[in-house]
N, C-alpha and C positions, 0 to 999 in steps of 0.2 A: 420034302421036308417031313420029318416024322414026329414033329411036335403037335400036341393036341390043342384044339381051340380053347382058348381061356374062357369062353362063354358056355359051350355046350359039351366040349370034351371030344368031338369028332376029329379025324385027321385033317390036317391042312394040306391044300393043293395050291399050286401057282408059285408066286414069287418071281424074283427076289426081293421085290418092295412090298407088294400087297399079296397076301395070302387069303385064300377063300376056303371055308369049311363046307361040309356037305350040306348043311342047313342054310347056307348062304350068307353067313356073317363074314364081313371083310376085316382082316386083322393086318395091320402094318407091321413090317419086320422090326421097327423100333420099338414096338409095344411087347415083343417077345423077349424073354430073358435067355438069350443064346449068345455064345461067344464064338467069333470066327477063329478057327484054328487052321492057318494056312500050312500047306505041306512044305517041308524044308527040303530044298534040293542042294545036294552038295556037288560041287564041282571040283575037278582035279587041279 
């Protein structure tokens, strides 16, 4: 994940439910303003 921590601004690690920043803050995925973009597969 390349989103910054909303508390301190450092990069987030982990996931997909709970992310952790370098300073130890826990951030839930539901608290981040991100939208899932599924890849579209075309079949013949």
